[in-house]
NUKOLVEX-629099 format. One line per field, with one value per residue: residue in three letters; x, y, z of N, C-alpha, C, O in turn. Coordinates in steps of 0.001 Angstrom, whole numbers, plus 500000, padded with zeros to 6 digits. Example, Ala and Ser with C-alpha at 12.3 -4.5 7.8 and 13.67 -1.06 7.14 Angstrom:
2
aa = [ALA:SER]
n.c1 = [513190:512850]
n.c2 = [494310:497750]
n.c3 = [507800:507080]
ca.c1 = [512300:513670]
ca.c2 = [495500:498940]
ca.c3 = [507800:507140]
c.c1 = [513200:512900]
c.c2 = [496700:500030]
c.c3 = [507800:507870]
o.c1 = [514236:513409]
o.c2 = [496681:501138]
o.c3 = [508465:508039]
***
This chain:
306
aa = [UNK:UNK:UNK:UNK:UNK:UNK:UNK:UNK:UNK:UNK:UNK:UNK:UNK:UNK:UNK:UNK:UNK:UNK:UNK:UNK:UNK:UNK:UNK:UNK:UNK:UNK:UNK:UNK:UNK:UNK:UNK:UNK:UNK:UNK:UNK:UNK:UNK:UNK:UNK:UNK:UNK:UNK:UNK:UNK:UNK:UNK:UNK:UNK:UNK:UNK:UNK:UNK:UNK:UNK:UNK:UNK:UNK:UNK:UNK:UNK:UNK:UNK:UNK:UNK:UNK:UNK:UNK:UNK:UNK:UNK:UNK:UNK:UNK:UNK:UNK:UNK:UNK:UNK:UNK:UNK:UNK:UNK:UNK:UNK:UNK:UNK:UNK:UNK:UNK:UNK:UNK:UNK:UNK:UNK:UNK:UNK:UNK:UNK:UNK:UNK:UNK:UNK:UNK:UNK:UNK:UNK:UNK:UNK:UNK:UNK:UNK:UNK:UNK:UNK:UNK:UNK:UNK:UNK:UNK:UNK:UNK:UNK:UNK:UNK:UNK:UNK:UNK:UNK:UNK:UNK:UNK:UNK:UNK:UNK:UNK:UNK:UNK:UNK:UNK:UNK:UNK:UNK:UNK:UNK:UNK:UNK:UNK:UNK:UNK:UNK:UNK:UNK:UNK:UNK:UNK:UNK:UNK:UNK:UNK:UNK:UNK:UNK:UNK:UNK:UNK:UNK:UNK:UNK:UNK:UNK:UNK:UNK:UNK:UNK:UNK:UNK:UNK:UNK:UNK:UNK:UNK:UNK:UNK:UNK:UNK:UNK:UNK:UNK:UNK:UNK:UNK:UNK:UNK:UNK:UNK:UNK:UNK:UNK:UNK:UNK:UNK:UNK:UNK:UNK:UNK:UNK:UNK:UNK:UNK:UNK:UNK:UNK:UNK:UNK:UNK:UNK:UNK:UNK:UNK:UNK:UNK:UNK:UNK:UNK:UNK:UNK:UNK:UNK:UNK:UNK:UNK:UNK:UNK:UNK:UNK:UNK:UNK:UNK:UNK:UNK:UNK:UNK:UNK:UNK:UNK:UNK:UNK:UNK:UNK:UNK:UNK:UNK:UNK:UNK:UNK:UNK:UNK:UNK:UNK:UNK:UNK:UNK:UNK:UNK:UNK:UNK:UNK:UNK:UNK:UNK:UNK:UNK:UNK:UNK:UNK:UNK:UNK:UNK:UNK:UNK:UNK:UNK:UNK:UNK:UNK:UNK:UNK:UNK:UNK:UNK:UNK:UNK:UNK:UNK:UNK:UNK:UNK:UNK:UNK:UNK:UNK:UNK:UNK:UNK:UNK:UNK]
n.c1 = [452431:452378:450379:450733:448545:447046:445826:446797:448436:446709:444719:446131:446289:443901:442291:441435:439194:438211:435402:432779:429526:426797:424308:421193:421866:424454:427886:428829:431448:433005:434408:435525:435966:437856:436919:435859:434289:432796:429975:428594:427797:428552:427180:428319:427576:428747:429306:428171:429799:432027:433925:434564:436906:436568:435336:437184:438919:437202:436585:439096:439117:437517:438022:437585:435041:432985:433015:431393:431924:430721:431371:429307:427000:428300:430291:433687:434983:432749:430410:427981:424381:422094:419463:418061:417655:420111:419046:417222:415304:416455:418986:418180:416825:419023:420613:419070:419131:421866:422494:420995:422349:425009:424445:425007:424412:424031:424119:422887:423876:423186:425045:425165:426741:426395:425239:424875:423381:420826:420285:420315:418178:416002:415993:415242:412736:411207:408689:406014:405955:408534:410687:409675:406539:407165:409761:409269:407635:409292:411437:413910:415501:417371:419178:419875:420530:422841:423583:425772:426812:424156:421891:419711:417763:416307:418793:419065:418330:420345:423052:424870:423426:423639:425966:425105:423297:425070:426393:424326:424048:426577:426458:424316:425457:427483:425943:424776:426817:428788:429542:432339:433451:431731:432230:434919:434660:433305:435312:437177:440027:440495:437942:437179:439029:438225:435742:436660:438195:436172:434646:436339:437200:439211:442208:444613:447356:448616:446631:444625:445934:446054:443305:442560:444087:442823:440316:441177:442048:439834:437339:436558:436131:434106:431934:430752:429293:426466:425791:426818:425393:422727:422879:423563:421246:419499:420644:420118:417421:416206:415997:416846:414785:412386:411910:412236:410187:409220:411025:411550:413653:416171:418105:421112:422272:425060:426226:427517:428790:429490:428492:427953:426021:423807:422699:423382:421118:419044:419637:418962:416236:415650:416219:414014:412031:412276:411048:412623:415417:418748:421187:424504:426571:429359:431930:433570:433860:432915:431241:432827:433230:434113:436684:437998:437383:437365:437853:436296:433784:433800:433924:431403:429851:430630:429760:427032:426459:426850]
n.c2 = [447253:443908:442503:440026:437264:436302:433903:432395:430031:428009:428128:427380:424671:423726:422118:423447:424125:425574:427021:427809:429084:429756:432047:433606:435341:436141:435364:433321:433002:430545:429106:426036:424496:422270:418894:417038:414810:415025:414573:416744:419884:423242:426164:429300:432740:435839:439213:442669:444405:442845:439835:436346:436056:437188:435358:433373:433141:431865:429540:428343:427343:425155:422239:419167:419509:420331:423311:425708:428615:431309:434304:437090:438097:440567:441315:440850:438230:437553:438175:440790:440327:440003:439611:440184:442474:443842:443472:442539:440619:439827:438821:436760:435056:434413:432984:430697:429572:429163:427217:425101:424711:423959:421756:420401:418140:415645:416674:419803:423050:426418:429381:432699:435859:439010:441276:439074:437488:438538:437999:435172:434685:435850:434292:431852:432367:433405:435258:437554:438423:437707:436225:433438:431592:428911:428898:429802:427764:425560:426268:426564:424389:423850:421756:423018:426342:429031:432143:434740:437574:438636:440844:442205:444118:447193:449098:451825:452001:451152:451343:453087:454668:457206:457025:455300:456951:458822:457133:456612:459149:459324:457252:458212:460573:459449:458306:460533:462028:462503:459575:458714:460199:459459:456707:456769:457957:455945:454095:455296:455326:456474:456786:454120:453273:454722:453515:450920:451333:452117:449817:447774:446202:445015:445327:444487:445323:444220:442551:444431:445907:443983:443562:446082:446015:443924:445089:447203:445751:444219:445455:447187:445716:445598:445406:447617:450927:450887:448317:448271:450356:449480:447197:448357:449858:447749:446619:448394:448611:446321:443639:440789:440255:440599:438206:436071:434606:432963:430982:427803:426081:424683:427027:428873:431710:433663:435990:439302:440920:443594:444747:447299:447629:445857:445787:443717:443190:443433:441276:439132:439567:439072:436331:435225:435499:433514:430235:428127:428581:429173:431013:432273:434362:436291:437648:440907:441685:443137:443919:442378:439581:437495:438224:438927:437063:434344:431708:431347:431653:429451:427388:427638:427000:424326:423057:423467:422026:419478]
n.c3 = [485595:486590:489097:491416:491979:495052:495003:493000:492990:493940:491984:489724:490005:489180:486581:483344:480702:477598:475850:473467:472634:470422:471085:471185:469102:469685:470632:473210:475358:477402:480420:481557:484399:486577:487546:484877:485086:487345:489485:490337:489117:488856:487598:486953:487448:486857:488221:487626:485058:485305:484519:483811:485282:487802:489543:489796:492107:493945:492540:492656:495211:495301:494820:492989:492033:489161:487366:485510:483835:482321:480367:480729:478153:476004:477707:478880:476973:475562:472979:472238:472675:469952:469361:471563:474286:476584:479199:482195:481373:478924:479756:481485:479740:478177:480072:480616:478063:477807:479776:478792:476388:477069:478522:481153:482733:485392:488828:489089:489932:490355:490546:491447:491500:493018:490662:489073:490780:490539:487862:487883:489690:488305:485989:487025:488175:486108:484236:483315:479893:479410:477256:475128:475149:475130:476167:478791:479744:479584:481268:483959:486005:488420:490794:493124:494470:494673:495985:496005:497793:497343:495661:497531:497941:496612:494951:495565:498182:499780:502283:501200:499430:498322:496834:494878:493586:492565:490824:489030:487890:486706:484744:483290:482270:480732:478775:477632:476495:473447:471452:471482:473651:475723:475878:476648:479169:480580:480783:482350:484307:486810:487926:488054:489964:492244:492722:493287:495599:497335:497676:498631:501668:503096:505050:504299:502576:500346:499301:498764:496761:494747:494273:493260:490935:489576:489055:487444:485248:484315:484710:482791:480554:478462:475591:474228:474556:474636:475602:478276:479431:479200:480814:483267:483874:484251:486520:488582:488559:489361:491794:493863:495642:494289:493037:494754:496146:494192:493753:494230:494717:496887:498546:499009:500637:500532:502425:503253:506092:506020:503733:501444:499566:499783:502937:505839:507432:505587:503998:505650:505773:503119:502979:504273:502405:500550:499748:500688:502089:503268:505170:505196:506913:506320:508187:508493:505812:502662:499687:498143:498442:496797:496142:498550:500612:499518:500339:502634:501478:499742:501609:502806:500579:500072:502423:502174:499837:500689]
ca.c1 = [453087:451482:450280:450510:447331:447257:445144:447329:448924:445553:444024:446962:446072:442560:442250:440457:438956:437425:434429:431887:428239:426030:423047:420458:422554:425814:428756:429168:432662:432941:435556:435026:437023:437722:436784:434752:433463:432124:428517:428038:428255:428119:427230:428592:427198:429497:428629:428133:431053:433118:433895:434786:438071:436188:434973:438257:439398:436292:436829:440347:438914:436490:438528:436726:433782:433068:432458:431315:431849:430692:431328:427998:426997:428739:431378:434789:435185:431466:429886:426632:423196:421545:418012:417495:418341:420936:418283:417002:414648:417424:420001:417596:416653:420356:421091:418355:419645:423239:422469:420503:423352:426162:423852:426021:424047:424324:423516:423133:423786:423414:425647:425240:427343:426003:424289:424590:422317:419549:420115:419944:416843:415020:415944:414520:411356:410465:407813:405241:406671:409931:410905:408511:405777:407897:410880:408773:407111:410432:412012:415240:415221:418575:418961:419966:420917:423735:423691:426859:426546:422929:421288:418478:416821:416661:420129:418988:418041:421517:423682:425555:422513:424122:426930:424331:422771:426202:426623:423272:424430:427760:426037:423506:426374:428155:424986:424454:427973:429056:429967:433744:433661:431000:432964:436116:434247:432986:436560:438110:440699:440354:436616:437237:439782:437372:434797:437381:438549:434962:434111:437293:437187:440408:443330:445817:447772:448896:445352:443963:446620:445631:441904:442549:444641:441775:439335:441816:442178:438635:436100:436208:436163:432787:432064:430396:428566:425070:425692:427049:424309:421555:423096:423500:419834:418932:421206:419524:415962:415720:416760:416449:413544:411262:411767:412551:409039:408925:412177:411345:414863:416939:418952:422083:422704:426355:426118:428654:428340:429789:428116:427386:424947:422686:423134:423139:419728:418215:419891:418148:414856:415587:416173:412657:411149:412410:410390:413581:416732:419579:422114:425781:427071:430812:432287:434706:433992:431804:430646:433856:433488:434837:438089:438591:437201:436866:437928:435106:432653:433877:433575:429944:429312:430859:428865:425677:426322:426826]
ca.c2 = [446215:442829:442235:438582:436882:435448:432625:431837:428661:427118:428107:426645:423227:423385:422014:424347:423984:426711:426713:428909:428702:430847:432188:434857:436189:436458:434242:433277:432258:430035:428387:424809:424177:421147:417508:416920:413652:415264:414455:418055:420931:424590:427176:430543:433978:436914:440467:443757:444922:441898:438686:435094:436139:437602:434221:432373:432834:430889:428305:427757:426749:424115:421090:417989:419844:420919:424663:426294:430057:432109:435766:437598:438712:441953:441542:439911:437741:437238:439264:441198:439715:440793:439404:440517:443578:443446:443785:441330:439620:439305:438003:435532:434186:433925:431982:429448:429011:428705:425947:424081:424467:423214:420502:419862:416842:415450:417575:421170:424127:427747:430327:434056:436851:440406:441376:437701:436933:438981:437239:433805:434691:436130:433134:430786:432749:433748:436401:437986:439159:437287:435102:432839:430694:427645:429092:429881:426461:424654:426732:426185:423715:423276:421046:424012:427687:429741:433557:435355:439016:438876:442177:441825:445224:448192:449657:453169:451936:450670:452316:454083:455041:458421:456603:454757:458096:459359:456193:456841:460361:458969:456498:459126:461456:458640:458115:461819:462528:461838:458168:458538:460746:458625:455443:457067:458183:454653:453362:456161:454523:457120:456455:452698:453146:455221:452430:449808:451735:452179:448485:446922:446373:444457:446230:443854:446191:443402:442108:445610:446236:442995:443848:447244:445569:443146:446027:447908:444845:443566:446187:447924:444767:445469:445556:448953:451764:450459:447126:448562:451205:448626:446336:449175:450136:446509:446339:449268:448576:445039:442980:439393:440159:440512:436861:435043:433762:432046:430094:426733:425290:424936:428169:429389:433096:433948:437441:439972:441770:444999:445055:448641:447627:445279:445580:442362:443065:443212:439908:438230:439730:438372:434893:434831:435549:432259:429083:427202:429211:429367:432120:432310:435737:436321:438907:441741:441785:443846:443389:441668:438255:436655:438622:439054:435867:433232:430436:431279:431419:428064:426521:427681:426268:422897:422589:423486:420953:418181]
ca.c3 = [486375:486977:490530:491542:492683:496226:494774:491752:493146:494042:490702:488767:490177:488678:485111:482733:479275:477110:474803:473097:472040:469834:471807:471000:468147:470110:470971:474630:475707:478768:480962:482179:485361:487495:487130:483925:485433:488620:489480:490684:488198:489189:486547:487662:486759:487508:488490:486657:484496:485462:483625:484534:486172:489150:490389:489829:493468:494546:491788:493141:496536:495201:494065:492896:491379:487823:487415:484178:484104:481095:480395:480335:476823:475941:478669:478717:475614:474940:472156:472647:472099:468849:469268:472875:474955:477725:480393:482989:480536:477964:480426:482026:478568:477818:481026:480358:476806:478019:480512:477862:475350:477590:478985:482068:483288:486802:489814:488618:490914:489788:491483:490928:492385:492845:489555:488660:491626:489957:486618:488256:490280:487253:485096:487714:488457:484907:484439:482148:478853:479300:476368:474500:476014:475226:477090:480160:480133:479762:482523:484405:487264:489030:492054:494188:494040:495588:495650:496765:497799:496574:495706:498207:498016:495606:495191:496132:499610:500488:503175:500387:498358:497674:495819:493764:492832:491795:489725:488043:487156:485901:483559:482485:481555:479713:477681:477016:475756:472164:471616:471867:474981:476672:476024:477431:480553:481181:481020:483073:485338:488107:488440:488412:491214:493328:492979:493899:496963:498144:497960:499347:503121:503693:505372:503768:501477:499164:498761:498179:495511:493748:493943:492366:489657:488908:488529:486332:484109:483804:484946:481570:479432:477860:474148:473759:475510:474739:476453:479687:479908:479373:481974:484477:484171:484796:487843:489603:488450:489857:492850:494059:496419:493360:492487:495745:496501:493082:493570:495207:494944:498104:498205:499977:500501:501155:502609:503880:507191:505755:502354:501306:498574:500526:504322:506320:507899:504405:503526:506474:505304:501838:503242:504672:501247:499807:500371:501304:501981:504454:504970:505888:506932:506476:508857:508085:504357:502038:498460:497369:499021:495837:496141:499886:501450:498704:501073:503489:500587:499278:502745:502903:499428:500277:503493:501613:498859:501403]
c.c1 = [452066:451527:449909:449266:447654:446624:445704:447740:447767:444838:444808:446762:444729:442612:441190:440408:438109:436469:433618:430620:427573:424660:422445:421229:423971:426604:429146:430399:432548:434178:435028:436130:436763:437554:435612:433823:432692:430613:427833:428653:427679:428251:427282:428203:427817:428697:428770:429526:432243:433139:434259:435952:437652:435880:436059:438829:438512:436464:438054:440183:437922:436980:437523:435397:434038:432361:432532:431015:431877:430934:429922:428058:427345:429870:432462:434961:433890:430957:428452:425543:422705:420040:417346:418290:419169:420275:418010:416311:415643:418452:419420:417289:417993:420819:420382:418881:421055:423267:421994:421579:424531:425734:424776:425689:424357:423557:423876:422897:424059:423969:425740:425854:426853:424954:423919:423522:420942:419262:419661:418512:415772:414878:415156:413042:410543:409595:407078:406109:408091:410045:409614:407780:406514:409056:410394:408271:408255:411180:413427:415086:416491:418221:419036:420568:421805:423854:424708:426736:425261:422428:419879:417450:417199:417960:420089:418724:419247:422136:424490:424706:422960:425148:426213:423768:423873:426500:425581:423583:425604:427348:425116:424400:427092:427243:424731:425592:428057:429716:431394:434001:432942:431700:434215:435785:433966:434244:437595:438701:440560:438999:436555:437955:438961:436361:435470:437742:437322:434481:435038:437281:438472:441443:444664:446231:448028:447596:444608:444598:446195:444176:441814:443074:443593:440718:439908:441822:440834:437349:435650:436232:434765:432877:431781:429550:427134:424921:425810:425941:423029:421691:423048:422056:419164:419388:420590:418000:415366:416561:416148:415115:412304:410915:411802:411391:408727:410091:412081:412615:415548:418039:419864:422386:424022:426462:427349:428161:428567:429450:427438:426219:423676:423140:422674:421708:418787:418424:419093:416675:414648:415465:414743:411662:411191:411624:411355:414989:417430:420602:423379:426295:428569:431216:433450:434933:432759:431342:431646:434236:434374:436318:438727:438493:436680:436908:436711:433860:432628:433514:432051:429295:429454:429936:427432:425476:426284:425496]
c.c2 = [445170:442616:440771:438298:436023:434069:431886:430375:427668:427012:427319:425141:422770:423283:422938:424102:425178:426253:427937:428344:429946:430893:433553:435849:436575:435198:434338:432404:431773:429222:427244:424270:422841:419808:417355:415745:413851:415137:415793:419121:422266:425461:428527:431754:435148:438202:441504:444267:444010:440891:437457:435150:436423:436446:433156:432127:431833:429536:427577:427022:425577:422924:419945:418239:420261:422263:425274:427781:430844:433589:436187:438218:440195:442289:440482:439533:437334:438435:439607:440321:440606:440614:439603:441670:443036:443942:442486:440243:438981:438395:436721:434547:433576:432822:430652:428769:428467:427356:424823:423720:423651:421886:419790:418492:416760:416411:419009:422175:425436:428656:431689:434988:438247:440537:439992:437049:437333:438189:435816:433768:434913:434941:431995:431114:432983:434961:436777:438741:438711:436071:434607:431966:429381:427756:429111:428523:425495:424983:426229:425622:423060:422521:421993:425297:428312:431187:434203:436871:439324:440305:441979:442916:446234:448908:451017:453171:451466:451750:453374:454456:456287:458070:455999:455886:458760:458450:456383:458089:460086:458244:457332:460021:460697:458397:459406:462359:461885:460469:458038:459028:459908:457315:455654:457291:456865:453861:454184:455432:455141:456761:454982:452517:453642:454145:451284:450116:451720:450794:447593:447234:445878:445535:445659:444621:445400:442952:443269:445965:445268:443238:445030:446862:444770:444069:446825:447047:444475:444377:446965:447028:444522:445871:446975:449669:451294:449296:447495:449459:450399:447764:447129:449479:448911:446280:447198:449241:447306:444563:441611:439278:440082:439071:435751:434089:432731:431100:428975:425954:425670:425942:428543:430838:433256:435470:437983:440946:443256:445417:446424:448688:447022:445008:444218:442179:442797:441813:438899:438362:438994:436864:434426:434870:434262:431153:428195:427762:429259:430449:431905:433739:435713:437665:439632:441795:442498:443158:442604:440339:437436:437008:438524:437786:434683:431891:430266:431026:429972:427087:426489:426889:424768:422320:422498:422299:419569:417934]
c.c3 = [486824:488483:490696:492386:493902:496054:493561:491899:493201:492696:489660:488867:489629:487153:484540:481230:478834:476015:474466:472471:471480:470497:471545:470138:468530:470383:472436:474828:477145:479105:481825:483087:486075:486821:486163:484232:486740:488474:489775:489790:488643:487950:487245:486807:487507:487606:487384:486329:484725:484327:484455:485506:487618:490078:490463:491227:494201:493868:492341:494463:496498:494369:494051:492239:489937:487881:486022:484334:482796:481379:479968:478934:476875:476889:478476:477256:474919:474147:472583:472026:470955:468703:470623:473445:476114:479012:481139:482173:479569:478612:481005:480891:478175:478760:480823:479097:476994:478728:479602:476833:475868:478187:479975:482639:484773:487688:489455:489731:490189:490869:490812:491950:492022:491735:489031:489511:491095:488685:486921:488774:489219:486310:485717:487865:487199:485149:483184:481158:478666:478411:475737:475490:476204:476200:478533:480644:480416:481051:482777:485808:487824:490309:493240:493639:495111:495106:496581:496651:497025:496743:496245:498381:496943:495957:495861:497627:500421:501357:502436:499179:497618:496596:494619:492920:492009:490606:488631:487212:486224:484618:482673:481647:480449:478518:476915:476156:474371:472402:472137:473278:476040:476931:476878:478903:481259:481529:481793:484272:486725:488733:488849:489748:492404:493716:493731:495348:497873:498546:498771:500840:503782:503978:504917:502508:500199:498494:498117:496839:494399:493320:492974:490980:488875:488303:487351:485070:483477:483939:483717:480337:478890:476389:473663:474805:475716:475710:477925:480243:480115:480626:483274:484859:484777:486229:488939:489585:489049:491020:493104:494793:495530:493002:493541:496011:495430:492801:494610:495548:496262:497777:499356:499648:501244:501235:503336:504936:506936:504334:502293:500327:499156:501951:504835:506831:506729:503844:504348:506118:503983:502042:503529:503513:500429:500501:501142:501137:503324:504137:505789:505783:507221:507073:508180:506577:503824:500767:497611:498027:498100:495759:497532:500719:500625:499429:501977:502645:500126:500389:502928:501778:499629:501354:502966:500664:499527:502100]
o.c1 = [451018:452606:448887:448978:448462:446858:445152:447429:447830:444401:444215:447036:444438:442943:440166:441433:437361:436693:433752:430631:427758:423927:423135:421241:424636:426058:429732:430391:432053:434888:434194:437099:435633:437983:434465:432709:432006:430041:426645:429875:426466:429308:426397:428465:427459:427561:429395:430331:433367:432467:434261:435993:438301:436133:435874:439200:439010:436487:438052:441006:437530:436408:436724:434682:435178:431241:433607:429986:432947:430726:429404:429075:426787:430365:432206:435073:433928:431062:427787:425750:422882:419398:416188:419468:418957:420849:418520:416683:415677:418758:420097:417469:418088:421365:421016:419056:421409:423994:422534:421706:425004:426556:425276:426600:424891:422483:425046:421858:425059:423438:426323:425528:426889:423874:422789:422821:419994:418131:418731:417718:414743:413772:414475:412190:409328:409746:407468:406905:408804:409557:408583:408316:406501:409317:411021:408454:408199:411515:414044:414592:416661:417112:418348:421050:421558:424188:424528:426577:425269:422527:418964:416369:418303:418193:420980:418870:419164:421811:424765:425202:422700:425205:426651:423755:423633:426819:425904:423408:425624:427826:425126:424148:427290:427711:424499:425346:427462:430361:431637:434695:433478:431763:434538:436535:434348:434240:438761:437969:440512:438920:435953:437539:439005:436146:434917:437609:437418:433960:434569:437346:438787:441548:445714:445537:447699:447482:444025:443891:445999:443854:441079:442558:443483:440278:439204:441626:440711:436345:434487:436339:434290:433793:432484:429147:426637:424019:424986:425584:422320:420744:422546:421683:418360:418616:420542:417356:414151:417689:415058:414385:411275:409763:411435:411599:408054:410147:412486:412654:415506:418814:419461:422719:424094:426750:428112:427222:427916:430057:426467:425503:422596:423908:421708:421142:417839:417502:418598:415939:413608:414691:414325:410562:410249:411543:410971:415673:416796:420850:423332:426439:428999:430879:434205:436068:431695:431081:431336:435417:435289:437128:439869:439422:435669:436079:436156:432978:431575:432866:431478:428306:428509:429402:426708:424432:425741:425317]
o.c2 = [445512:442557:440323:438991:435101:433171:430869:429559:426606:425928:426661:424414:421574:424265:423186:423900:425730:425243:428980:427275:431050:429904:434564:437049:437277:434095:435335:431217:432495:428724:427451:423671:422362:419602:417524:415677:412936:415545:415962:419250:422408:425495:428862:431790:435420:438280:441259:444528:444368:441061:437526:434375:435956:436535:432136:430991:431035:428503:426354:426175:425065:422633:419780:417291:420511:422357:425347:428162:431029:434061:435700:438807:440965:443416:439383:440405:436823:439576:438792:439669:441824:441386:439227:441832:441912:444706:441435:439073:437761:437323:435693:433340:432385:431818:429597:427551:427438:426453:423717:422557:422745:420984:418703:417746:417708:416894:419388:422160:425553:428706:431819:434919:438633:439960:439765:436154:436554:437760:435311:432925:434238:434617:431251:430241:432788:435631:436366:439598:439276:434997:435276:431629:428801:426832:428512:428167:424711:424090:425570:426309:421846:422636:421800:425345:428148:431428:434212:437403:440182:440895:441627:442667:446158:449276:451342:454203:451393:452929:454441:454548:456426:458732:456162:455805:459206:458925:456325:458094:460557:458577:457185:460217:461227:458293:459387:463076:460832:460248:457336:458356:459676:456855:454824:456868:456688:453054:453798:454974:454416:456469:454638:451702:453032:453891:450748:449259:451352:450618:446741:448399:446278:446523:446268:444573:445853:442972:443115:446289:445677:443132:444978:447335:444914:443858:447089:447550:444423:444012:447358:447514:443387:446592:447485:449081:451298:449296:447073:449332:450609:447617:446630:449373:449024:445802:446785:449781:447219:445016:441311:438308:439560:438757:434612:432879:431737:430485:429171:425243:426824:425738:428535:431161:433011:436142:437235:441707:444095:446341:446675:449687:447602:444071:443642:441098:442023:441224:437913:437376:438376:436201:433360:434329:433957:431139:427577:427456:429370:430760:431420:434267:435180:438712:439046:441935:442473:441955:442214:440015:436754:436175:438084:437462:434080:431022:429172:430270:429334:426071:425428:426188:424017:421221:421554:421647:418616:416896]
o.c3 = [487372:489071:490177:493362:493799:496862:493142:491032:492582:492310:488806:487912:489610:486489:485176:480578:479641:475348:475106:471861:471992:470480:471676:470414:467768:470368:472858:474504:478011:478232:482707:482620:486161:485685:486578:483712:487194:487462:489502:489712:488791:487321:488033:485604:488653:487139:486352:487223:484371:483310:485684:486461:488554:491279:491126:491522:494994:494536:492478:494809:497547:493318:494973:491914:489547:488382:485426:484893:482217:482497:478963:478571:477657:476890:477984:476395:473800:474597:473222:471003:470993:467991:470807:473128:476570:479788:480749:482263:479412:478089:481018:481056:477879:478303:480853:479062:476418:478314:479640:476451:475181:478345:479683:482998:485349:487331:489512:490390:489481:491978:489736:493135:490853:491856:488599:489040:491189:488456:486292:488356:489230:485879:485011:487703:487201:486170:482091:481544:477836:478762:475804:476546:477290:476971:479407:481809:481363:481829:481940:486702:487712:490832:494242:492507:496306:493946:497799:495552:496143:497820:495500:498915:496402:497108:496646:498283:501647:501213:502985:498056:496423:495560:493481:491692:490887:489516:487444:485993:485087:483533:481450:480458:479356:477384:475706:475186:474145:473427:473118:474042:477124:478071:477728:479783:482416:482458:481873:485149:487718:489927:489866:490571:493471:494901:494691:496222:499043:499647:499525:501232:504903:503251:505121:501493:499102:497269:497044:495884:493255:492136:491988:489967:487657:487173:486376:483963:482253:483328:483619:479211:478859:475993:472790:475808:476842:476548:478736:481414:481100:481399:484281:486027:485702:487061:490097:490485:489227:491216:492617:494591:495957:492701:493250:496094:495702:491736:495756:496552:496690:496843:500519:498508:502449:500245:503947:504699:507559:503794:503006:500267:499040:502165:504334:506670:506860:503279:503802:506157:503758:501351:503077:503629:499698:501729:502135:500161:504373:502972:506920:504681:508243:506521:507404:506120:504443:500765:496485:498153:498563:495350:497664:501459:500985:499159:502078:503051:500116:500137:503177:501995:499386:501201:503282:500696:498968:502739]
***
């Protein structure tokens, strides 16, 4: 049964175009929302195991801007990379190549949510062994950066570190099992629902039902077991704090007061690591700002851009 989106009416008013580009041996599908003539262009990077649908509630609250939202390689409608691994180096190389390929022009803003915040930060900071010398020299230089629910400390140190350890065991088991059984375990709807219930903070039953429906629909939209296992290892092996000091661009952190992955105190510590960053803390929400409080996130983004 389809669960109607509380943001559908607003999203329906936003024009959208689709496109694709060949990058690092794979095909990246992307969605180009809003005003194509806007002077400000946001490139959006979604979180782990999601796709472009996850950030659409925020897109719906940002009229007048142009927003380009790709599916990460190996997730959603994008095919896997074939000349790079699906690790932080591979994804940061991919992001730099994607921005260069779509060549948005105008005022460029990079926005990353959750795992996407690590990808954005790594792509901006670069690092030894990442890509070619030419790629590192060319770099990625947006006008500003926005990180929503940024992963600001190692995942195992979060208030629900025990759940992260269970997740590590879950992905280890999925890797250890034969291909068919491991793939089925990764797409197990009961496990997806447990994850969804743990992250949702809203008490609005209709909103919770829609959030669970979104996770049921899109959380298992990955191409194969290898991709999701590589990306999971990357998501728990890195965090934004590794890269913050090397990101000179003016940065906005949109944090959640009830985030179980990076507690709010750690987000304030993260802010101080950046040369030039400000933070907005949204109350009564956890790691699903993009689903539960997209209007508050969009308001923070609009104020920052002004």
